DOSEGU-298902 format. One record per atom (N, C-alpha, C, O, CB): atom name; residue number from 0; x, y, z. Coordinates in Angstrom, 1 decimal. Glycine has a CB too. Layout:
DOSEGU-298902
+------+-----+--------+--------+--------+
! atom !   n !     px !     py !     pz !
+------+-----+--------+--------+--------+
!   CA ! NUM !      X !      Y !      Z !
...
+------+-----+--------+--------+--------+
//
This chain:
DOSEGU-298902
+------+-----+--------+--------+--------+
! atom !   n !     px !     py !     pz !
+------+-----+--------+--------+--------+
!    N !   0 !  -40.0 !   28.1 !    2.7 !
!   CA !   0 !  -38.7 !   28.7 !    3.6 !
!    C !   0 !  -37.5 !   27.8 !    3.8 !
!    O !   0 !  -38.0 !   26.8 !    4.0 !
!   CB !   0 !  -39.1 !   29.0 !    5.1 !
!    N !   1 !  -36.0 !   27.6 !    3.8 !
!   CA !   1 !  -34.9 !   27.1 !    3.2 !
!    C !   1 !  -35.1 !   26.7 !    4.8 !
!    O !   1 !  -35.3 !   27.4 !    5.8 !
!   CB !   1 !  -33.7 !   28.0 !    2.3 !
!    N !   2 !  -34.8 !   25.3 !    4.8 !
!   CA !   2 !  -34.1 !   23.6 !    5.4 !
!    C !   2 !  -32.9 !   23.6 !    5.8 !
!    O !   2 !  -32.0 !   23.9 !    5.0 !
!   CB !   2 !  -34.1 !   22.4 !    4.3 !
!    N !   3 !  -32.6 !   23.3 !    7.1 !
!   CA !   3 !  -31.5 !   22.5 !    7.9 !
!    C !   3 !  -30.9 !   21.4 !    7.7 !
!    O !   3 !  -29.9 !   21.9 !    8.3 !
!   CB !   3 !  -31.7 !   22.1 !    8.8 !
!    N !   4 !  -30.5 !   20.3 !    7.4 !
!   CA !   4 !  -30.0 !   19.4 !    7.8 !
!    C !   4 !  -29.1 !   18.5 !    8.7 !
!    O !   4 !  -28.5 !   17.4 !    8.8 !
!   CB !   4 !  -29.9 !   19.5 !    7.4 !
!    N !   5 !  -29.5 !   19.2 !    9.0 !
!   CA !   5 !  -28.1 !   19.2 !   10.5 !
!    C !   5 !  -27.8 !   17.1 !   10.4 !
!    O !   5 !  -28.8 !   16.5 !    9.9 !
!   CB !   5 !  -29.1 !   20.0 !   13.2 !
!    N !   6 !  -26.7 !   16.4 !   10.9 !
!   CA !   6 !  -25.9 !   15.5 !   11.2 !
!    C !   6 !  -24.7 !   15.3 !   11.6 !
!    O !   6 !  -23.6 !   15.9 !   11.4 !
!   CB !   6 !  -25.9 !   15.1 !   10.7 !
!    N !   7 !  -24.9 !   13.9 !   12.4 !
!   CA !   7 !  -23.6 !   13.9 !   13.6 !
!    C !   7 !  -23.8 !   12.6 !   13.9 !
!    O !   7 !  -24.4 !   11.8 !   14.7 !
!   CB !   7 !  -23.7 !   15.0 !   15.2 !
!    N !   8 !  -22.7 !   12.6 !   12.7 !
!   CA !   8 !  -22.1 !   11.1 !   12.8 !
!    C !   8 !  -20.9 !   10.7 !   13.7 !
!    O !   8 !  -20.1 !   11.6 !   14.0 !
!   CB !   8 !  -21.7 !   10.7 !   11.5 !
!    N !   9 !  -20.5 !    9.3 !   14.1 !
!   CA !   9 !  -19.9 !    9.2 !   14.1 !
!    C !   9 !  -19.4 !    8.1 !   13.1 !
!    O !   9 !  -20.3 !    7.4 !   12.7 !
!   CB !   9 !  -19.9 !    9.4 !   15.0 !
!    N !  10 !  -18.1 !    7.8 !   12.5 !
!   CA !  10 !  -17.9 !    6.4 !   11.4 !
!    C !  10 !  -16.9 !    5.8 !   12.6 !
!    O !  10 !  -16.2 !    6.2 !   13.6 !
!   CB !  10 !  -17.1 !    6.7 !    9.5 !
!    N !  11 !  -17.4 !    4.6 !   11.8 !
!   CA !  11 !  -17.1 !    3.3 !   12.0 !
!    C !  11 !  -15.9 !    2.4 !   11.3 !
!    O !  11 !  -15.2 !    1.6 !   11.9 !
!   CB !  11 !  -18.2 !    2.9 !   11.7 !
!    N !  12 !  -16.0 !    2.7 !    9.9 !
!   CA !  12 !  -15.4 !    2.4 !    8.9 !
!    C !  12 !  -15.1 !    3.5 !    8.1 !
!    O !  12 !  -16.1 !    3.5 !    7.3 !
!   CB !  12 !  -16.0 !    1.6 !    8.3 !
!    N !  13 !  -14.2 !    4.8 !    7.6 !
!   CA !  13 !  -13.8 !    4.8 !    6.7 !
!    C !  13 !  -13.9 !    4.6 !    5.3 !
!    O !  13 !  -14.8 !    5.2 !    4.6 !
!   CB !  13 !  -13.5 !    4.6 !    7.0 !
!    N !  14 !  -13.3 !    4.0 !    5.0 !
!   CA !  14 !  -13.3 !    3.9 !    3.7 !
!    C !  14 !  -14.8 !    2.7 !    2.8 !
!    O !  14 !  -15.0 !    2.0 !    1.9 !
!   CB !  14 !  -11.6 !    3.2 !    3.5 !
!    N !  15 !  -15.5 !    3.2 !    4.1 !
!   CA !  15 !  -17.5 !    2.6 !    3.0 !
!    C !  15 !  -17.9 !    4.3 !    3.6 !
!    O !  15 !  -18.5 !    5.1 !    2.9 !
!   CB !  15 !  -19.3 !    0.2 !    4.2 !
!    N !  16 !  -17.5 !    4.8 !    5.1 !
!   CA !  16 !  -18.1 !    5.4 !    4.4 !
!    C !  16 !  -17.3 !    7.4 !    3.3 !
!    O !  16 !  -17.5 !    8.6 !    3.2 !
!   CB !  16 !  -19.4 !    5.4 !    5.7 !
!    N !  17 !  -16.3 !    6.3 !    2.8 !
!   CA !  17 !  -16.0 !    7.2 !    2.0 !
!    C !  17 !  -16.7 !    7.4 !    0.9 !
!    O !  17 !  -16.8 !    8.3 !    0.1 !
!   CB !  17 !  -14.8 !    7.1 !    1.7 !
!    N !  18 !  -17.2 !    6.1 !    0.8 !
!   CA !  18 !  -18.0 !    6.1 !   -0.9 !
!    C !  18 !  -18.7 !    6.7 !   -0.7 !
!    O !  18 !  -19.1 !    7.6 !   -1.4 !
!   CB !  18 !  -18.6 !    4.8 !   -1.7 !
!    N !  19 !  -19.5 !    6.1 !    0.9 !
!   CA !  19 !  -20.5 !    7.4 !    1.3 !
!    C !  19 !  -20.6 !    8.3 !    0.7 !
!    O !  19 !  -21.3 !    8.4 !   -0.4 !
!   CB !  19 !  -20.4 !    8.1 !    2.2 !
!    N !  20 !  -19.7 !    9.2 !    1.4 !
!   CA !  20 !  -19.6 !   10.8 !    1.3 !
!    C !  20 !  -19.3 !   11.4 !   -0.4 !
!    O !  20 !  -19.3 !   12.6 !   -0.7 !
!   CB !  20 !  -18.1 !   11.4 !    2.3 !
!    N !  21 !  -19.2 !   10.3 !   -1.4 !
!   CA !  21 !  -18.4 !   11.1 !   -2.3 !
!    C !  21 !  -20.1 !   10.7 !   -3.4 !
!    O !  21 !  -20.1 !   10.8 !   -4.7 !
!   CB !  21 !  -16.3 !   10.4 !   -2.9 !
!    N !  22 !  -20.6 !   10.6 !   -3.1 !
!   CA !  22 !  -21.5 !    9.6 !   -3.8 !
!    C !  22 !  -22.2 !   11.0 !   -3.0 !
!    O !  22 !  -22.5 !   11.9 !   -3.8 !
!   CB !  22 !  -21.7 !    7.6 !   -3.6 !
!    N !  23 !  -22.4 !   11.3 !   -1.8 !
!   CA !  23 !  -23.8 !   11.9 !   -0.9 !
!    C !  23 !  -23.6 !   12.9 !   -1.5 !
!    O !  23 !  -24.6 !   12.9 !   -2.2 !
!   CB !  23 !  -23.9 !   12.0 !    0.9 !
!    N !  24 !  -23.1 !   13.9 !   -1.8 !
!   CA !  24 !  -22.0 !   15.6 !   -2.1 !
!    C !  24 !  -22.7 !   15.6 !   -4.0 !
!    O !  24 !  -22.3 !   16.0 !   -5.1 !
!   CB !  24 !  -19.1 !   15.2 !   -1.9 !
!    N !  25 !  -23.5 !   15.1 !   -3.6 !
!   CA !  25 !  -23.7 !   14.9 !   -5.4 !
!    C !  25 !  -25.4 !   15.1 !   -5.3 !
!    O !  25 !  -25.9 !   16.0 !   -5.9 !
!   CB !  25 !  -23.2 !   12.9 !   -6.2 !
!    N !  26 !  -26.1 !   13.9 !   -4.3 !
!   CA !  26 !  -27.2 !   14.3 !   -4.1 !
!    C !  26 !  -27.8 !   15.0 !   -3.9 !
!    O !  26 !  -28.9 !   15.1 !   -4.5 !
!   CB !  26 !  -27.5 !   14.1 !   -3.8 !
!    N !  27 !  -27.4 !   16.0 !   -2.9 !
!   CA !  27 !  -27.4 !   16.8 !   -1.7 !
!    C !  27 !  -27.8 !   17.3 !   -3.1 !
!    O !  27 !  -28.9 !   17.3 !   -3.5 !
!   CB !  27 !  -26.3 !   17.3 !   -0.4 !
!    N !  28 !  -26.8 !   17.8 !   -3.8 !
!   CA !  28 !  -26.1 !   18.9 !   -4.3 !
!    C !  28 !  -27.3 !   19.0 !   -5.7 !
!    O !  28 !  -27.3 !   20.1 !   -6.4 !
!   CB !  28 !  -24.2 !   18.4 !   -4.7 !
!    N !  29 !  -28.4 !   17.6 !   -6.0 !
!   CA !  29 !  -29.4 !   17.7 !   -6.6 !
!    C !  29 !  -30.4 !   18.4 !   -6.2 !
!    O !  29 !  -30.6 !   19.2 !   -7.0 !
!   CB !  29 !  -29.8 !   16.9 !   -6.9 !
!    N !  30 !  -30.7 !   18.4 !   -5.7 !
!   CA !  30 !  -31.9 !   19.3 !   -4.5 !
!    C !  30 !  -31.3 !   20.6 !   -4.2 !
!    O !  30 !  -31.8 !   21.0 !   -3.1 !
!   CB !  30 !  -32.1 !   18.6 !   -2.7 !
!    N !  31 !  -31.0 !   20.9 !   -4.4 !
!   CA !  31 !  -30.7 !   22.1 !   -4.2 !
!    C !  31 !  -30.0 !   22.3 !   -2.9 !
!    O !  31 !  -30.0 !   23.5 !   -2.4 !
!   CB !  31 !  -31.7 !   23.0 !   -4.4 !
!    N !  32 !  -29.4 !   21.1 !   -2.0 !
!   CA !  32 !  -28.4 !   21.6 !   -0.9 !
!    C !  32 !  -27.2 !   21.5 !   -0.7 !
!    O !  32 !  -26.3 !   20.8 !   -1.1 !
!   CB !  32 !  -28.7 !   21.2 !    0.0 !
!    N !  33 !  -27.2 !   22.7 !    0.2 !
!   CA !  33 !  -25.2 !   23.1 !   -0.7 !
!    C !  33 !  -25.4 !   23.7 !    1.8 !
!    O !  33 !  -26.0 !   24.2 !    2.8 !
!   CB !  33 !  -24.9 !   25.9 !   -3.2 !
!    N !  34 !  -23.5 !   22.5 !    1.2 !
!   CA !  34 !  -23.4 !   22.5 !    2.3 !
!    C !  34 !  -22.8 !   23.6 !    3.0 !
!    O !  34 !  -22.2 !   24.6 !    2.5 !
!   CB !  34 !  -22.9 !   21.5 !    2.5 !
!    N !  35 !  -22.9 !   23.2 !    4.8 !
!   CA !  35 !  -21.7 !   25.1 !    5.0 !
!    C !  35 !  -21.0 !   24.6 !    6.3 !
!    O !  35 !  -20.1 !   25.4 !    6.6 !
!   CB !  35 !  -23.0 !   27.2 !    5.5 !
!    N !  36 !  -21.1 !   23.6 !    7.1 !
!   CA !  36 !  -20.1 !   22.8 !    7.5 !
!    C !  36 !  -20.3 !   21.4 !    7.1 !
!    O !  36 !  -21.2 !   20.7 !    6.7 !
!   CB !  36 !  -20.0 !   22.8 !    8.9 !
!    N !  37 !  -19.1 !   21.4 !    7.2 !
!   CA !  37 !  -18.9 !   19.4 !    7.1 !
!    C !  37 !  -17.5 !   19.2 !    8.0 !
!    O !  37 !  -16.5 !   19.5 !    7.5 !
!   CB !  37 !  -18.5 !   18.7 !    5.0 !
!    N !  38 !  -17.6 !   19.0 !    9.0 !
!   CA !  38 !  -16.5 !   18.0 !    9.0 !
!    C !  38 !  -15.1 !   19.0 !   10.1 !
!    O !  38 !  -14.0 !   18.7 !   10.6 !
!   CB !  38 !  -16.1 !   17.6 !    6.9 !
!    N !  39 !  -16.3 !   20.4 !    9.9 !
!   CA !  39 !  -15.2 !   21.2 !   11.1 !
!    C !  39 !  -15.1 !   21.4 !   12.3 !
!    O !  39 !  -16.0 !   21.1 !   13.0 !
!   CB !  39 !  -15.0 !   22.1 !   11.1 !
!    N !  40 !  -13.8 !   22.1 !   13.1 !
!   CA !  40 !  -13.3 !   22.2 !   14.4 !
!    C !  40 !  -15.5 !   22.2 !   15.1 !
!    O !  40 !  -16.5 !   22.5 !   14.5 !
!   CB !  40 !  -11.9 !   24.1 !   14.6 !
!    N !  41 !  -15.2 !   21.7 !   16.3 !
!   CA !  41 !  -16.6 !   21.8 !   17.4 !
!    C !  41 !  -15.9 !   22.1 !   18.4 !
!    O !  41 !  -14.7 !   22.1 !   18.6 !
!   CB !  41 !  -17.7 !   20.4 !   17.8 !
!    N !  42 !  -16.8 !   22.4 !   19.1 !
!   CA !  42 !  -17.4 !   22.1 !   20.5 !
!    C !  42 !  -18.2 !   21.7 !   20.9 !
!    O !  42 !  -19.3 !   22.3 !   21.3 !
!   CB !  42 !  -17.4 !   22.7 !   21.1 !
!    N !  43 !  -17.9 !   20.4 !   20.9 !
!   CA !  43 !  -19.1 !   19.7 !   22.6 !
!    C !  43 !  -19.7 !   20.0 !   23.4 !
!    O !  43 !  -19.5 !   19.2 !   24.3 !
!   CB !  43 !  -18.8 !   19.1 !   23.6 !
!    N !  44 !  -20.9 !   21.2 !   23.9 !
!   CA !  44 !  -21.2 !   21.1 !   25.0 !
!    C !  44 !  -22.3 !   21.5 !   25.4 !
!    O !  44 !  -22.6 !   22.6 !   25.9 !
!   CB !  44 !  -20.4 !   21.4 !   25.5 !
!    N !  45 !  -23.6 !   19.8 !   25.3 !
!   CA !  45 !  -24.1 !   19.2 !   25.5 !
!    C !  45 !  -24.5 !   17.7 !   25.1 !
!    O !  45 !  -23.6 !   17.5 !   24.2 !
!   CB !  45 !  -24.5 !   19.8 !   25.6 !
!    N !  46 !  -25.2 !   16.7 !   25.1 !
!   CA !  46 !  -25.7 !   16.3 !   24.5 !
!    C !  46 !  -24.9 !   14.3 !   24.4 !
!    O !  46 !  -24.7 !   13.5 !   25.4 !
!   CB !  46 !  -25.8 !   17.5 !   23.4 !
!    N !  47 !  -24.5 !   13.9 !   22.9 !
!   CA !  47 !  -24.0 !   13.1 !   22.1 !
!    C !  47 !  -22.8 !   13.3 !   21.7 !
!    O !  47 !  -23.0 !   14.1 !   20.8 !
!   CB !  47 !  -24.6 !   13.1 !   21.2 !
!    N !  48 !  -21.0 !   13.0 !   21.9 !
!   CA !  48 !  -21.0 !   13.3 !   21.0 !
!    C !  48 !  -19.9 !   12.6 !   19.5 !
!    O !  48 !  -19.2 !   11.6 !   19.6 !
!   CB !  48 !  -20.9 !   14.5 !   21.4 !
!    N !  49 !  -20.1 !   13.4 !   18.6 !
!   CA !  49 !  -20.4 !   12.7 !   17.7 !
!    C !  49 !  -19.5 !   13.2 !   17.3 !
!    O !  49 !  -19.3 !   14.3 !   17.6 !
!   CB !  49 !  -21.4 !   12.6 !   17.1 !
!    N !  50 !  -18.2 !   12.3 !   16.1 !
!   CA !  50 !  -16.8 !   13.4 !   16.0 !
!    C !  50 !  -16.9 !   14.0 !   14.0 !
!    O !  50 !  -16.3 !   14.9 !   13.5 !
!   CB !  50 !  -14.8 !   12.0 !   16.3 !
!    N !  51 !  -17.7 !   13.4 !   13.5 !
!   CA !  51 !  -17.7 !   14.3 !   12.6 !
!    C !  51 !  -19.8 !   15.4 !   12.4 !
!    O !  51 !  -20.9 !   15.0 !   12.8 !
!   CB !  51 !  -17.0 !   13.2 !   11.2 !
!    N !  52 !  -19.7 !   16.4 !   11.8 !
!   CA !  52 !  -21.2 !   17.0 !   11.5 !
!    C !  52 !  -21.2 !   17.9 !   10.3 !
!    O !  52 !  -20.2 !   18.3 !    9.8 !
!   CB !  52 !  -21.8 !   17.9 !   12.7 !
!    N !  53 !  -22.2 !   18.1 !   10.0 !
!   CA !  53 !  -22.9 !   18.4 !    8.5 !
!    C !  53 !  -23.8 !   19.4 !    8.7 !
!    O !  53 !  -24.9 !   18.8 !    9.0 !
!   CB !  53 !  -23.6 !   17.3 !    7.8 !
!    N !  54 !  -23.8 !   20.5 !    8.6 !
!   CA !  54 !  -24.9 !   20.7 !    8.0 !
!    C !  54 !  -24.7 !   21.3 !    6.5 !
!    O !  54 !  -23.8 !   21.7 !    5.8 !
!   CB !  54 !  -25.6 !   21.5 !    8.8 !
!    N !  55 !  -25.8 !   21.2 !    6.6 !
!   CA !  55 !  -26.4 !   22.3 !    4.7 !
!    C !  55 !  -27.7 !   22.6 !    4.8 !
!    O !  55 !  -28.5 !   22.4 !    5.6 !
!   CB !  55 !  -26.4 !   21.2 !    3.0 !
!    N !  56 !  -27.7 !   23.1 !    4.0 !
!   CA !  56 !  -29.3 !   24.2 !    3.4 !
!    C !  56 !  -29.9 !   23.9 !    2.5 !
!    O !  56 !  -29.4 !   23.9 !    1.4 !
!   CB !  56 !  -29.3 !   25.6 !    2.9 !
!    N !  57 !  -31.1 !   23.7 !    2.8 !
!   CA !  57 !  -32.5 !   23.3 !    1.6 !
!    C !  57 !  -33.3 !   24.9 !    1.0 !
!    O !  57 !  -33.6 !   25.8 !    1.7 !
!   CB !  57 !  -34.0 !   22.2 !    2.5 !
!    N !  58 !  -33.4 !   24.7 !   -0.2 !
!   CA !  58 !  -34.6 !   25.6 !   -0.4 !
!    C !  58 !  -36.0 !   25.8 !    0.4 !
!    O !  58 !  -36.9 !   26.7 !    0.7 !
!   CB !  58 !  -35.1 !   25.3 !   -1.7 !
!    N !  59 !  -35.7 !   24.0 !    0.7 !
!   CA !  59 !  -36.9 !   24.3 !    1.6 !
!    C !  59 !  -36.7 !   22.4 !    2.2 !
!    O !  59 !  -36.0 !   21.5 !    1.8 !
!   CB !  59 !  -38.9 !   25.0 !    0.4 !
!    N !  60 !  -37.6 !   22.4 !    3.3 !
!   CA !  60 !  -37.5 !   21.5 !    3.9 !
!    C !  60 !  -38.5 !   20.3 !    3.2 !
!    O !  60 !  -38.3 !   19.2 !    3.7 !
!   CB !  60 !  -37.6 !   21.9 !    5.3 !
!    N !  61 !  -39.3 !   20.2 !    2.5 !
!   CA !  61 !  -40.0 !   19.5 !    1.3 !
!    C !  61 !  -38.8 !   19.1 !    0.5 !
!    O !  61 !  -38.9 !   17.9 !    0.3 !
!   CB !  61 !  -41.0 !   20.5 !    0.5 !
!    N !  62 !  -37.7 !   19.9 !   -0.2 !
!   CA !  62 !  -36.5 !   19.4 !   -0.8 !
!    C !  62 !  -35.7 !   18.5 !   -0.4 !
!    O !  62 !  -35.3 !   17.6 !   -1.1 !
!   CB !  62 !  -35.8 !   20.0 !   -1.0 !
!    N !  63 !  -35.4 !   18.7 !    1.4 !
!   CA !  63 !  -34.6 !   18.0 !    2.2 !
!    C !  63 !  -35.3 !   16.4 !    1.9 !
!    O !  63 !  -35.0 !   15.5 !    1.1 !
!   CB !  63 !  -34.7 !   18.6 !    3.9 !
!    N !  64 !  -36.0 !   16.4 !    2.7 !
!   CA !  64 !  -37.2 !   15.6 !    2.5 !
!    C !  64 !  -36.7 !   14.6 !    1.1 !
!    O !  64 !  -36.2 !   13.5 !    1.0 !
!   CB !  64 !  -38.7 !   16.8 !    2.2 !
!    N !  65 !  -37.1 !   15.7 !    0.0 !
!   CA !  65 !  -37.2 !   15.1 !   -0.8 !
!    C !  65 !  -35.9 !   14.2 !   -1.3 !
!    O !  65 !  -36.2 !   13.2 !   -1.8 !
!   CB !  65 !  -37.7 !   15.8 !   -1.4 !
!    N !  66 !  -35.0 !   14.5 !   -1.2 !
!   CA !  66 !  -33.0 !   14.1 !   -1.0 !
!    C !  66 !  -33.2 !   12.9 !   -0.3 !
!    O !  66 !  -32.6 !   11.8 !   -0.3 !
!   CB !  66 !  -31.6 !   15.4 !    0.1 !
!    N !  67 !  -34.1 !   13.2 !    0.4 !
!   CA !  67 !  -33.2 !   11.8 !    1.9 !
!    C !  67 !  -33.5 !   10.7 !    1.3 !
!    O !  67 !  -32.8 !    9.7 !    1.4 !
!   CB !  67 !  -33.9 !   11.6 !    4.1 !
!    N !  68 !  -34.8 !   10.6 !    0.5 !
!   CA !  68 !  -35.8 !    9.5 !   -0.2 !
!    C !  68 !  -35.5 !    9.5 !   -1.4 !
!    O !  68 !  -36.2 !    9.0 !   -2.2 !
!   CB !  68 !  -37.3 !    9.8 !   -0.2 !
!    N !  69 !  -34.4 !   10.0 !   -1.8 !
!   CA !  69 !  -34.6 !   10.1 !   -3.2 !
!    C !  69 !  -33.5 !    8.8 !   -3.7 !
!    O !  69 !  -32.5 !    8.7 !   -3.0 !
!   CB !  69 !  -34.3 !   11.8 !   -3.7 !
!    N !  70 !  -33.4 !    7.8 !   -4.8 !
!   CA !  70 !  -32.5 !    7.0 !   -5.0 !
!    C !  70 !  -31.2 !    6.9 !   -5.2 !
!    O !  70 !  -30.5 !    5.8 !   -5.2 !
!   CB !  70 !  -32.7 !    6.5 !   -5.5 !
!    N !  71 !  -30.9 !    7.6 !   -5.3 !
!   CA !  71 !  -29.3 !    8.3 !   -5.4 !
!    C !  71 !  -28.7 !    8.6 !   -4.3 !
!    O !  71 !  -27.5 !    8.6 !   -4.1 !
!   CB !  71 !  -29.1 !    9.6 !   -6.2 !
!    N !  72 !  -29.9 !    9.1 !   -2.9 !
!   CA !  72 !  -28.5 !    9.6 !   -1.3 !
!    C !  72 !  -28.8 !    8.2 !   -0.9 !
!    O !  72 !  -28.0 !    7.5 !   -0.3 !
!   CB !  72 !  -28.9 !   11.3 !    0.3 !
!    N !  73 !  -30.2 !    7.6 !   -1.1 !
!   CA !  73 !  -30.8 !    6.1 !   -0.4 !
!    C !  73 !  -29.3 !    5.1 !   -1.3 !
!    O !  73 !  -28.7 !    4.3 !   -0.6 !
!   CB !  73 !  -33.1 !    5.4 !   -1.2 !
!    N !  74 !  -28.9 !    5.4 !   -2.7 !
!   CA !  74 !  -27.7 !    4.5 !   -3.7 !
!    C !  74 !  -26.7 !    5.3 !   -2.2 !
!    O !  74 !  -26.5 !    4.3 !   -1.5 !
!   CB !  74 !  -27.2 !    5.1 !   -6.3 !
!    N !  75 !  -26.0 !    6.5 !   -1.5 !
!   CA !  75 !  -25.5 !    6.3 !   -0.6 !
!    C !  75 !  -25.4 !    5.7 !    0.0 !
!    O !  75 !  -25.1 !    4.4 !   -0.1 !
!   CB !  75 !  -25.6 !    6.6 !   -0.3 !
!    N !  76 !  -25.5 !    6.4 !    1.0 !
!   CA !  76 !  -26.7 !    6.2 !    1.9 !
!    C !  76 !  -26.5 !    4.5 !    3.1 !
!    O !  76 !  -26.3 !    4.3 !    4.3 !
!   CB !  76 !  -28.3 !    6.1 !    0.6 !
!    N !  77 !  -26.6 !    3.3 !    1.4 !
!   CA !  77 !  -26.2 !    2.0 !    1.5 !
!    C !  77 !  -25.0 !    1.8 !    2.1 !
!    O !  77 !  -25.0 !    1.1 !    3.1 !
!   CB !  77 !  -26.2 !    1.4 !    0.5 !
!    N !  78 !  -23.7 !    2.3 !    1.6 !
!   CA !  78 !  -22.3 !    2.9 !    1.8 !
!    C !  78 !  -22.7 !    3.2 !    3.5 !
!    O !  78 !  -22.5 !    2.2 !    4.1 !
!   CB !  78 !  -21.7 !    4.5 !    0.6 !
!    N !  79 !  -23.2 !    4.2 !    4.5 !
!   CA !  79 !  -23.5 !    4.7 !    5.6 !
!    C !  79 !  -23.2 !    3.2 !    6.3 !
!    O !  79 !  -22.3 !    2.5 !    7.0 !
!   CB !  79 !  -25.1 !    5.4 !    5.6 !
!    N !  80 !  -24.2 !    3.2 !    5.9 !
!   CA !  80 !  -25.3 !    2.6 !    7.4 !
!    C !  80 !  -24.9 !    1.0 !    8.1 !
!    O !  80 !  -25.5 !    0.4 !    8.9 !
!   CB !  80 !  -27.2 !    2.3 !    6.9 !
!    N !  81 !  -23.7 !    0.8 !    7.6 !
!   CA !  81 !  -22.9 !    0.3 !    8.8 !
!    C !  81 !  -21.5 !    0.5 !    9.0 !
!    O !  81 !  -20.7 !   -0.2 !    9.6 !
!   CB !  81 !  -23.1 !   -1.1 !    8.8 !
!    N !  82 !  -21.3 !    1.6 !    8.2 !
!   CA !  82 !  -20.4 !    2.0 !    7.9 !
!    C !  82 !  -20.1 !    3.9 !    9.5 !
!    O !  82 !  -19.2 !    4.6 !    9.8 !
!   CB !  82 !  -20.7 !    2.2 !    6.0 !
!    N !  83 !  -21.3 !    3.7 !   10.0 !
!   CA !  83 !  -21.1 !    4.9 !   11.3 !
!    C !  83 !  -22.4 !    4.8 !   11.9 !
!    O !  83 !  -23.3 !    4.0 !   11.6 !
!   CB !  83 !  -20.7 !    6.7 !   10.8 !
!    N !  84 !  -22.4 !    5.5 !   12.7 !
!   CA !  84 !  -24.0 !    5.2 !   14.3 !
!    C !  84 !  -23.4 !    7.4 !   13.7 !
!    O !  84 !  -22.5 !    8.2 !   13.9 !
!   CB !  84 !  -23.3 !    3.9 !   17.3 !
!    N !  85 !  -25.2 !    7.5 !   12.8 !
!   CA !  85 !  -25.7 !    9.0 !   12.9 !
!    C !  85 !  -26.8 !    9.3 !   13.3 !
!    O !  85 !  -27.7 !    8.5 !   13.3 !
!   CB !  85 !  -25.7 !    9.6 !   11.9 !
!    N !  86 !  -27.0 !   10.7 !   13.9 !
!   CA !  86 !  -28.0 !   11.2 !   13.9 !
!    C !  86 !  -28.2 !   11.8 !   13.2 !
!    O !  86 !  -27.2 !   12.5 !   12.8 !
!   CB !  86 !  -28.2 !   11.5 !   14.6 !
!    N !  87 !  -30.3 !   12.5 !   11.9 !
!   CA !  87 !  -29.6 !   13.7 !   10.8 !
!    C !  87 !  -31.0 !   14.1 !   11.4 !
!    O !  87 !  -31.7 !   13.4 !   12.2 !
!   CB !  87 !  -29.2 !   13.5 !    8.7 !
!    N !  88 !  -31.3 !   15.3 !   10.8 !
!   CA !  88 !  -32.6 !   15.9 !   10.8 !
!    C !  88 !  -32.8 !   16.6 !    9.7 !
!    O !  88 !  -32.0 !   16.6 !    8.8 !
!   CB !  88 !  -32.9 !   16.6 !   11.8 !
!    N !  89 !  -33.8 !   17.3 !    9.8 !
!   CA !  89 !  -33.4 !   18.5 !    8.7 !
!    C !  89 !  -35.2 !   19.5 !   10.3 !
!    O !  89 !  -36.3 !   19.2 !   10.8 !
!   CB !  89 !  -34.0 !   17.7 !    5.7 !
!    N !  90 !  -34.2 !   20.8 !   10.1 !
!   CA !  90 !  -35.7 !   21.9 !   10.7 !
!    C !  90 !  -35.3 !   22.9 !    9.1 !
!    O !  90 !  -34.5 !   23.0 !    8.1 !
!   CB !  90 !  -35.4 !   23.2 !   13.1 !
!    N !  91 !  -36.8 !   23.5 !    9.9 !
!   CA !  91 !  -37.1 !   24.9 !    8.7 !
!    C !  91 !  -35.8 !   26.0 !    9.3 !
!    O !  91 !  -35.6 !   26.1 !   10.5 !
!   CB !  91 !  -39.4 !   25.8 !    8.9 !
!    N !  92 !  -35.4 !   26.5 !    8.8 !
!   CA !  92 !  -34.2 !   28.0 !    9.4 !
!    C !  92 !  -35.6 !   28.9 !    9.7 !
!    O !  92 !  -36.6 !   28.5 !    9.2 !
!   CB !  92 !  -32.7 !   29.2 !    7.7 !
!    N !  93 !  -35.5 !   29.8 !   10.5 !
!   CA !  93 !  -36.7 !   30.8 !   10.9 !
!    C !  93 !  -35.7 !   32.6 !   10.6 !
!    O !  93 !  -34.6 !   33.0 !   11.0 !
!   CB !  93 !  -37.4 !   30.3 !   13.0 !
!    N !  94 !  -36.7 !   33.0 !   10.0 !
!   CA !  94 !  -36.3 !   34.5 !    9.4 !
!    C !  94 !  -35.7 !   35.4 !    9.5 !
!    O !  94 !  -35.9 !   36.3 !    8.6 !
!   CB !  94 !  -36.8 !   35.0 !    9.4 !
+------+-----+--------+--------+--------+
//
């Protein structure tokens, strides 16, 4: 079953976050991740507003979690840790 990686982000250091994004994209693609939405227009209806929202689809929940835990993604994440406030979940899609 496919899974969605959903990130809600408030970037606090654009230069450092750009380094994260440059490395994260290839790491995500290596695990079969495909971006469905990345920083586009949105309407905040409830909850905490984060200015950047990203959705990627992975072949499975396990692939998404393996991507997150991979050396390549963790190297990318090193640039985002002090450059953004982030929430990230992975959820299986329903058919």
